[in-house]
C-alpha positions in Angstrom: 14.2 0.7 7.5 15.9 -1.9 5.3 13.2 -1.5 2.6 13.7 2.3 2.5 17.5 1.9 2.4 17.1 -0.6 -0.5 14.9 1.9 -2.4 17.4 4.7 -1.9 20.2 2.5 -3.2 18.1 1.5 -6.2 17.4 5.2 -7.0 21.1 6.0 -6.8 22.0 3.2 -9.2 19.3 4.2 -11.7 20.4 7.8 -11.6 24.0 7.0 -12.3 23.4 3.8 -14.4 25.2 5.2 -17.5 28.3 6.1 -15.6 28.2 2.7 -13.8 27.9 1.0 -17.2 31.0 2.8 -18.5 32.9 2.1 -15.3 32.0 -1.6 -15.4 33.1 -2.0 -19.0 36.3 -0.1 -18.5 37.1 -2.3 -15.5 36.5 -5.4 -17.7 38.7 -4.0 -20.4 41.5 -3.2 -17.9 41.2 -6.7 -16.5 41.7 -8.1 -20.1 44.7 -5.9 -20.7 46.3 -6.6 -17.3 46.0 -10.4 -17.6 46.5 -10.3 -21.4 43.5 -12.5 -22.0 43.4 -13.9 -25.5 39.6 -13.8 -25.9 38.7 -10.3 -24.7 35.4 -10.3 -26.6 33.9 -13.0 -24.3 34.4 -11.0 -21.1 33.4 -7.7 -22.7 30.1 -9.3 -24.0 29.4 -10.5 -20.5 29.7 -6.9 -19.3 27.4 -5.8 -22.1 24.8 -8.3 -21.1 25.0 -7.2 -17.5 24.8 -3.5 -18.2 21.9 -3.9 -20.6 20.0 -6.1 -18.3 20.4 -3.6 -15.4 20.1 -0.3 -17.2 18.4 -1.1 -20.5 19.3 -0.7 -24.1 20.9 2.8 -23.8 23.1 1.7 -20.9 24.1 -1.4 -22.8 24.9 0.7 -25.9 27.5 2.6 -23.9 29.1 -0.6 -22.8 28.8 -1.9 -26.4 30.5 1.0 -27.9 33.4 0.7 -25.5 33.6 -3.1 -26.2 33.7 -2.6 -30.0 36.3 0.1 -29.7 38.5 -2.0 -27.5 38.1 -5.2 -29.6 38.8 -3.1 -32.7 42.0 -1.8 -31.2 42.9 -5.3 -29.9 42.5 -7.1 -33.2 44.1 -4.4 -35.3 46.8 -3.4 -32.9 50.5 -4.3 -33.4 50.5 -6.8 -30.5 48.0 -9.1 -32.1 49.6 -12.1 -33.7 47.3 -12.4 -36.7 48.6 -10.0 -39.4 45.9 -10.7 -42.0 44.0 -7.4 -42.2 40.9 -8.8 -43.8 40.7 -11.5 -41.2 41.1 -8.9 -38.4 38.4 -6.8 -40.0 36.1 -9.9 -40.2 36.6 -10.5 -36.5 35.8 -6.9 -35.6 32.6 -7.0 -37.8 31.4 -10.2 -36.1 32.0 -8.8 -32.6 30.2 -5.6 -33.5 27.3 -7.5 -34.9 27.2 -9.9 -31.9 27.3 -6.9 -29.5 24.4 -5.2 -31.3 22.3 -8.4 -31.2 23.1 -9.0 -27.6 22.1 -5.4 -26.6 18.8 -5.7 -28.5 17.8 -9.1 -27.2 18.8 -8.6 -23.6 17.3 -5.1 -23.6 13.9 -6.3 -24.9 13.9 -9.3 -22.5 14.9 -7.0 -19.6 12.1 -4.5 -20.4 9.5 -7.4 -20.7 10.7 -8.7 -17.3 10.4 -5.3 -15.7 6.9 -4.8 -17.1 5.8 -8.2 -15.7 7.3 -7.3 -12.3 5.5 -4.0 -12.3 2.2 -5.8 -13.1 2.8 -8.3 -10.3 3.6 -5.5 -7.8 0.5 -3.6 -8.8 -1.6 -6.7 -8.5 0.0 -7.4 -5.1 -0.7 -3.9 -3.9 -4.4 -4.2 -5.0 -4.6 -7.5 -3.2 -3.3 -6.0 0.0 -5.7 -3.1 -0.4 -8.7 -5.4 -1.0 -7.9 -7.6 1.9 -8.0 -4.5 4.2 -11.4 -3.2 2.8 -15.0 -4.3 3.4 -16.3 -5.7 0.1 -19.8 -4.2 0.6 -19.2 -0.6 1.8 -15.7 0.0 0.5 -14.4 1.2 3.9 -12.0 -0.6 6.2 -13.0 -4.1 7.4 -12.9 -5.7 10.9 -9.4 -7.0 10.4 -8.1 -3.5 9.6 -9.8 -2.2 12.6 -8.3 -4.8 14.9 -4.8 -4.0 13.6 -5.3 -0.2 13.8 -6.7 -0.3 17.3 -3.7 -2.3 18.5 -1.4 0.3 17.0 -3.3 3.2 18.4 -3.5 1.5 21.8 0.3 1.0 21.9 0.8 4.7 20.8 -1.6 5.9 23.5 0.3 3.8 26.0 3.7 5.1 25.1 2.6 8.8 24.6 -0.2 8.8 27.2 -2.8 10.2 24.9 -6.4 9.2 24.8 -8.0 6.6 22.5 -11.7 7.0 21.9 -14.0 4.4 20.3 -17.3 5.1 18.7 -19.6 2.1 18.0 -22.5 2.6 15.6 -25.5 0.4 15.0 -28.2 0.9 12.4 -31.5 1.0 14.2 -34.1 -1.7 13.3 -32.0 -2.9 10.3 -33.8 -6.3 10.3 -37.1 -4.5 9.7 -35.5 -2.5 6.9 -34.3 -5.7 5.2 -37.7 -7.3 5.7 -39.5 -4.3 4.2 -37.2 -3.6 1.2 -35.1 -6.7 0.6 -31.4 -7.4 1.2 -30.2 -5.6 -1.9 -31.8 -2.4 -0.6 -30.3 -3.2 2.8 -26.8 -3.4 1.2 -27.4 -0.1 -0.5 -28.5 1.4 2.8 -25.3 0.3 4.5 -23.2 1.8 1.7 -25.0 5.2 2.3 -24.5 5.0 6.1 -20.8 4.2 5.5 -20.4 7.2 3.2 -22.1 9.4 5.8 -19.7 8.2 8.5 -16.7 8.8 6.3 -18.0 12.2 5.3 -18.0 13.4 8.9 -14.5 12.2 9.4 -12.9 13.9 6.4 -9.9 15.9 7.5 -10.1 14.9 11.1 -7.6 12.1 10.8 -9.9 9.5 12.3 -10.5 5.9 11.3 -13.7 4.2 10.4 -14.5 0.5 9.6 -17.4 -1.8 9.2 -17.4 -3.8 12.5 -19.8 -6.4 11.3 -23.4 -6.7 10.0 -25.0 -3.3 10.4 -22.4 -2.1 12.9 -19.6 0.4 12.3 -16.7 1.6 14.4 -14.7 4.8 14.6 -11.3 5.3 16.3 -10.1 8.7 17.4 -6.8 9.3 19.1 -5.4 12.2 21.1 -8.7 14.1 21.5 -11.1 15.0 24.3 -14.2 13.1 25.1 -16.2 16.2 24.2 -14.7 16.1 20.7 -15.5 12.3 20.4 -19.1 13.0 21.4 -19.3 15.8 18.8 -18.0 13.4 16.1 -20.6 10.8 17.2 -23.4 13.4 17.1 -22.3 14.7 13.7 -22.4 11.1 12.4 -25.8 10.5 13.9 -27.2 13.7 12.4 -25.6 12.9 9.0 -27.3 9.5 8.8 -30.7 10.9 9.8 -30.4 13.6 7.2 -30.0 11.0 4.5 -33.7 10.6 4.9 -33.7 6.9 3.9 -37.2 5.5 4.5 -37.0 3.2 7.5 -39.5 0.5 6.6 -42.6 -1.0 8.2 -42.8 -1.2 12.0 -40.2 1.5 12.8 -41.3 4.4 14.9 -39.0 6.8 13.1 -39.8 7.5 9.4 -36.1 7.5 8.4 -33.2 5.2 9.0 -31.3 6.2 12.2 -28.4 5.0 14.2 -27.5 4.4 17.8 -24.1 5.4 19.0 -22.0 4.3 22.0 -18.7 6.1 23.0 -15.9 5.7 25.4 -12.5 7.3 25.7 -9.6 6.3 27.9 -5.9 6.9 28.3 -4.3 3.4 27.9 -2.6 1.9 30.9 -0.8 -1.4 31.7 -3.8 -2.4 33.8 -6.2 -2.5 30.9 -6.5 -3.7 27.3 -8.1 -2.4 24.1 -10.7 -5.2 24.5 -12.0 -3.4 27.6 -12.4 -0.2 25.6 -14.4 -2.1 23.0 -16.5 -3.7 25.6 -17.3 -0.4 27.4 -18.2 1.3 24.1 -20.4 -1.6 23.3 -22.2 -1.2 26.7 -22.7 2.5 25.9 -24.2 1.5 22.5 -26.5 -0.9 24.4 -27.7 2.0 26.6 -28.4 4.0 23.5 -30.5 1.2 22.0 -32.5 0.5 25.2 -33.1 4.2 25.8 -35.0 4.7 22.6 -32.3 4.6 19.8 -31.3 7.4 17.5 -29.1 8.9 20.2 -25.5 9.1 21.4 -24.5 7.6 24.8 -21.2 7.8 26.6 -20.0 4.9 28.7 -20.8 5.3 32.4 -19.3 2.7 34.7 -22.0 3.5 37.4 -24.8 2.4 35.0 -23.0 -0.8 34.1 -22.7 -1.8 37.7 -26.4 -1.2 38.5 
């Protein structure tokens, strides 16, 4: 809230910066006149520095023109004690020159500072983005999943909507690594991640690498049937990649096992229980022959 308010205020200032620059300078001039300050150029130059730093060279130029006009009037006016016209003109020229130099120097320094700040902000955004992504697959990492699950769990608790979890494990992945090497294994995981993301496009769901050869998908506010359909679509998409599975695997292509559970959050349970139950469903899929989708069944867990 505070951040958005600050940005709105900043946009308003930038939009009206030239008017603000003129108002600030006129205020300083009025201050000089009211208190009859004998060195008006000093305070006016401070205003020029301020407006140039905040609004850039054009903004400073507006302030500078007003400053030069005022100082020209002040030093050539009837109220000024020095009657030597050449000396008055000399002062006006010096003030004008100083004003132009100040505007150029401060304007250049201000722009350089803004450029550096923009570079730092961009680097900071990239750092935040990279810290949320899995370096290998390019999708969200375990940390991002933990944060999102907590948020979706709280949302489900307050709105009483379901939160579904889909746990995915690449079948016989150790055999794949042993057959083709770890570089090929990394490439395989990247293809699997892309297949998962491809099935989630437009559905508003979230996918992450859970760890090793495991992935996880979070779906909120949908039926268990829809969650099962997503899980089955992902399983089929990976199988259709037709990646050779390696030596010792009963299926010719890389496949995945999928475990699913969906609950409406309550005060009596936690998101950890949802993860644990989806993990049990995944275990059932693996022990039942792999390359299949299993939905958590509490009866089976207790037997």
